[in-house]
VMD Tcl script that draws the C-alpha trace (Angstrom):
set ca {
  {3.13 296.17 33.66}
  {5.70 293.85 36.58}
  {8.17 296.27 38.16}
  {10.74 293.85 39.39}
  {13.16 295.04 42.17}
  {16.60 292.44 42.97}
  {18.10 293.28 45.55}
  {21.21 290.59 47.12}
  {24.05 291.02 45.04}
  {27.59 292.03 46.75}
  {31.20 291.01 46.93}
  {31.80 288.13 47.96}
  {35.52 285.01 47.33}
  {36.42 282.51 45.58}
  {33.53 279.66 46.84}
  {31.13 282.05 48.89}
  {27.94 282.24 47.72}
  {25.36 284.68 47.92}
  {21.16 284.31 47.65}
  {19.72 287.44 44.67}
  {15.97 287.69 45.71}
  {13.31 289.32 42.46}
  {10.41 290.84 43.77}
  {7.47 291.67 41.50}
  {4.92 294.26 41.97}
  {2.21 292.50 41.11}
  {-0.69 290.61 42.22}
  {-0.71 288.71 38.56}
  {2.83 287.90 39.25}
  {2.48 284.50 39.79}
  {1.49 283.77 36.37}
  {4.55 284.41 34.82}
  {7.80 281.96 34.64}
  {10.76 284.11 35.75}
  {14.33 283.87 34.71}
  {17.83 284.67 36.02}
  {20.02 286.47 33.31}
  {23.25 287.81 33.54}
  {25.99 289.90 32.00}
  {29.78 290.34 32.56}
  {31.69 293.51 30.99}
  {31.85 293.30 27.12}
  {29.40 289.73 26.97}
  {26.00 289.20 25.75}
  {23.36 288.83 28.56}
  {22.55 285.08 28.67}
  {20.35 282.49 30.36}
  {21.53 281.77 33.78}
  {18.06 280.01 35.32}
  {14.52 279.79 34.74}
  {11.07 278.54 36.80}
  {7.61 278.04 35.66}
  {5.48 279.88 37.71}
  {4.06 277.05 39.66}
  {7.90 276.70 40.06}
  {8.06 272.73 39.55}
  {9.42 273.46 36.56}
  {13.18 274.55 36.76}
  {16.58 275.11 34.10}
  {19.59 276.03 34.28}
  {22.45 277.24 31.89}
  {25.18 274.22 32.15}
  {27.38 277.11 33.95}
  {25.36 276.50 36.85}
  {24.16 273.66 36.60}
  {24.82 271.98 40.03}
  {25.60 275.59 42.38}
  {22.79 277.69 41.92}
  {19.34 276.85 42.62}
  {16.13 279.00 41.70}
  {13.03 278.57 43.34}
  {10.11 281.24 43.80}
  {8.20 281.86 47.10}
  {4.48 283.06 45.57}
  {3.45 284.05 48.52}
  {5.40 286.88 48.50}
  {5.98 287.00 44.75}
  {9.84 286.73 45.26}
  {12.06 284.40 43.27}
  {15.41 283.53 44.78}
  {18.57 282.16 43.07}
  {20.42 280.89 45.85}
  {23.99 280.81 44.36}
  {26.99 278.57 46.17}
  {30.89 277.91 45.26}
  {30.75 281.07 43.48}
  {33.92 281.79 40.73}
  {35.38 284.56 39.19}
  {33.58 284.29 36.11}
  {30.26 284.52 37.63}
  {31.34 288.27 38.15}
  {28.69 290.10 36.15}
  {25.11 291.94 36.67}
  {21.91 289.16 37.56}
  {18.33 290.88 35.96}
  {15.50 288.96 36.96}
  {12.95 288.81 34.17}
  {9.47 288.17 33.55}
  {8.10 288.76 29.50}
  {9.29 291.71 28.52}
  {10.22 293.03 31.86}
  {13.55 293.46 33.35}
  {14.87 294.69 36.91}
  {17.49 297.29 37.24}
  {19.80 294.35 37.49}
  {22.20 293.33 41.17}
  {26.16 293.10 40.76}
  {27.50 289.98 42.17}
  {31.27 290.71 42.40}
  {33.46 287.04 42.77}
  {37.34 287.58 44.31}
  {40.14 285.41 43.50}
}
mol new
graphics top color blue
foreach p $ca { graphics top sphere $p radius 0.5 }
foreach p [lrange $ca 0 end-1] q [lrange $ca 1 end] { graphics top cylinder $p $q radius 0.2 }
display resetview
């Protein structure tokens, strides 16, 4: 079992930046691809970005391309989501996902 802990959420103004972190508990964390998802009130959970276990392959939702960057530091068992030029539509709870495991989520709120 992999325990995932997200951090870094908060309240930010339009155009601001935040960096989310997802730290995994298992020593094998580095062998997993990792995804960041988000869920806004009344909406389905959607994939925002993903990264392969080595970190060479990344993928992004069209809505965040050019603004968000996913990266990982396997020595720290941590995956990051750098979010720039934030918009109110980015407001959601952000979740880290590895295989069938999910973190508890971290709230991101963008005010206009």
